[in-house]
Phi, psi and omega in degrees: 000337180295342183293325187261359173294151174292150181288348172275349188278149181272111187288340177291348180263350186234126184290172182271328191259138181306319180305323178298317174295326179290320177298315176299321181294325177293312188293329177274000176084024178267331185234152170282174184209145171209118351302163185265308181239173182267023175222144179307123182301330177289321178289329180296325175288328173292321180296324176296316178300318180295328179274355181072032185235164170284146181306319182300305178302318179301311185299311181305314181297310184295324181292322185289321184270000173089359179284345181230133178222163180285143188296338182287346181282348184214061186296343179258010170277131186311325181290348179251010177290144172276093192293319180239134182234120178254120174257120176228128178057038176208155181242066190298317180272019180223250192291333189258347185257110176288142182084043184307308183299327180295317179297318180298319187284303189275325180270315184263336180065038183242178185304135183211173182249028180294138177237016174260159179240160177295153184301336184292331181269334186268343181084014185283175174301125178263142172300144184270333188267002180253159169278103193284140170234143182285325179253109181294139177295135178244158178065045184289336185270138178269325183220132172236112182243123183241138178249121181200161177258012177210161181280079186284175172306317178300314182302317186296334179260005187268154175286320180225136178239118183261108186284119184255161176296152184243199184305143174065012172243009180211164174253123182200177180254151180222112174201179174202176180278010185247000175217149194269016181238153176247130187245152176258157162251135184234143180287113174259323179219159176290146178308150183282148172054233180271005185289146179228170176288166175304311185298314185295324183293309184292330178295317176295324179291321180297326177294312184290325181288325179298322184291311184283345180288336185297132177091349184241309180230137181242225167275106181244162175262129184243124176269132185233132167257143185226132180294168173283118194274148167304141177066032174227164175306337182296344176302334177253025180287331187224076193276341194255314182201164180272105179241139187250122184289330181292335181267006182078011184279344177196173180274155174277104180244105177310137181083347177237311178245001184207170178301154170297150181230128184219161177242123182247135176278129184244112174264081190295321175295338178262016189299321182297315184293322180284334181289333186251024177212159179279134182276165186280352184292335181289333177291324184279313187257342183074191180247174180172184180175150178058034177087002171245158179223153179217156177293147185227025176303313179302315186294318180300312176299317178300313180292325177288324177290328186279311176270348185080170184249150179281138182254356181285141175296149177112202190295341180262002189296135179075358182275150178298131186281142169230071190273319190247170179294327178292322176300318182292317175306309180304319182300314175300307190291333175287320184270343186273138178292340179290336187237354173235106177304328172294326175290320179300319178301311183298323183290322176291321174302319178294325181285330179297332180294330182276323182270342177081012182234154179275120179248354189298339177304332181292336181241349180311314182300344180243028189299319180276352182286126175228116183273125180253168178303316181293335175297312183284337178294325179291314185196129172307137186251144175283139181284169182262154179288138188226147175290351174298335181241161184261007177247176183244144169258098190222153181289342191243352190229111173300146180298126184219126180296135180085002181298320179283345176289324184274312194267338177257356179061037176278125181295149174293153178279066177230169181298331178267340188082004182239168171301131192228130184246334180271125177248125186254011176304148183296319180293323178297316176294323185291327177265015173066032182237038176293332174240162174292131185210157178281138172239130176297163175305138174280140179285102188275001174054041184244007183254309191301327179284352178239339180293122180078005178280340181213067192291151179236009177091349173266149186292140178255132175234156178251127181228159173285138188262122176234139177230076182283172174295141194270167176272315193259054181195171178249094193057249183251018187233156163068020176290349186260004184266166188303315180303308183294316181298321174294329181282338178251232181256009178079021179173191181297137179222154166235155178251140179214159184286155175296329183287320184286325187290322175299316182295327184263006182066034179252134177246163182315131174072018169292149170276124184237168170236141182234126187205159168206190183296339180283335181157191190217149178231133177248127185199178174266156179259129171252115186263126185213144177282358185274346183266136180286146178293141179099351180231165178219136186246139169227108176309136185288164176067036172270111186292158182257031183244006181226124175053051174246108186276174184285168185258131178291333180289312189258336189074002173252181183283147183300158182262203178236191192297335173276001180289333179254018180243168171211158170294115179242097183270149185257131180305321183289344178278348178267001183293145175216178184053038176215081175052233183295347178270070180217141184297143172210136183298122182067019191232303183208133183158192186287149171231155178266092181271139177239014185286352176265009184276146184234157183218156171262134180238137177208157171288143176274150175276318183223132179267104187253112184271006174053038183242018168287179180307322181227035179081193170100232197276354186295129176246160185301137180285129186300144181294144181292143176275334178258121183303334183292335179280349188290000000 
């Protein structure tokens, strides 16, 4: 990290390894963590009860005296392993997980194409904040369960695959923050074979879990740490300097110098009843978002009349029912300001209390509008303007970010309340990023250790690695179906410039290998004048399950676009408790950027499909020219 620090920064105050920054950010309450602590959170509450203390006070005491630690401080200790992984609506071991080969090695403990070694062997800079072990633990996960409607790369590596319904087989809502309409997914036919809708699958899991929990888990207290969130008072928790309680620079105060700490009641035997009914906290706390709240009594009554109320004895008695996927959709539509005009008016009124200006006129014309699931089944509906977003859903104004800030005089969510370009946080200054600036590519040190290490006689060139959204797929899906494969080259491909291809002796459609210390890819080359010299592209979400030969570098089957990447987080994205620089889910925080990654590209000598009795030299049998020989 010292390589990218500003020359004006005091290097003695900043560690060399990225992990140290991440650990410090978690300890100071800037970032979330999972697992959170090195002790079971249920057991922690029991230990607090045994000591006659409140769980928060007990945790603070234990953290101070060193008996309790954050799990990130010892990632190779078995008690800190992430034992179970449920993957839903994601291709984590495929298109969305950077550092694919590392996941295979450390999380799954399976065959992989890694060509890098642990720091203990290479003598590199070691993190200072962790309990170091020379041999990193592998195979940390005990169970991987994936819910998907297709056999993705993640499904191929999973222990359990739950087949879910796809288009026209389930009822659901479909929208995003990038388009102004809300659409339905509607059941036209039943799901094929054993497939079920997402809702039915998780409802079934909740029901069975409630049954098996009896006698093992009851009503338990769960200790939870939460970072200082965006749009909360925690944004101003650390306004002056970065002080670390562990180093004695300040006291450990939850929500100020450390994460917020809370105790949540978990009624495990009643998980199913809670899953299928509206909870009571909406009566008590109301609903809200982005730092504002409003009363929901009207909506609770409306949903009860619409979905009916539960008559079963117990925690769900009298509560509005959420039994089916349509019930769940109606719940969202009832409580969201974007689909319930009455809620939108209340939301704008709540914001008005902060700004001192009346904003309710933005939703008053649609005060009586309530979008129901059957309405959007008949026709997708345009949503209602909400203070959750900074643009307007208006017949006369196209949605534009920041519109309400300008025309409604709503302050920007910054320390100044204005559009802000200068950042004065200590870490921003240390990395020379107080102002928006261009930064040259960072040396990720993944080339030197592999370039020329296993030569095949063909020239090797180094190119910048880019993974844009693809042409021959449907967003991040279906690149492996026959239609998409027929439209492209029938398997994994990369695009490179004519100049670079000529330098490396590569012609269009040649089999090539792309590799660095993170892993290797075997694919065909598309040589094009449309690609800039010095870069190579592989459109993302090309699965490694169709027409992927073996790698000459690793001896294993070639990977996909995330096989040559790894997660590289930036310390300035970890800052928290500092006005707009505060963590928010899917809002603000660390991202795994791989635009600084470089790869070695060379032509392959031999295409080995690894389909012999024990892998190795078997090549694909050519298709017969005479149909009678087929």
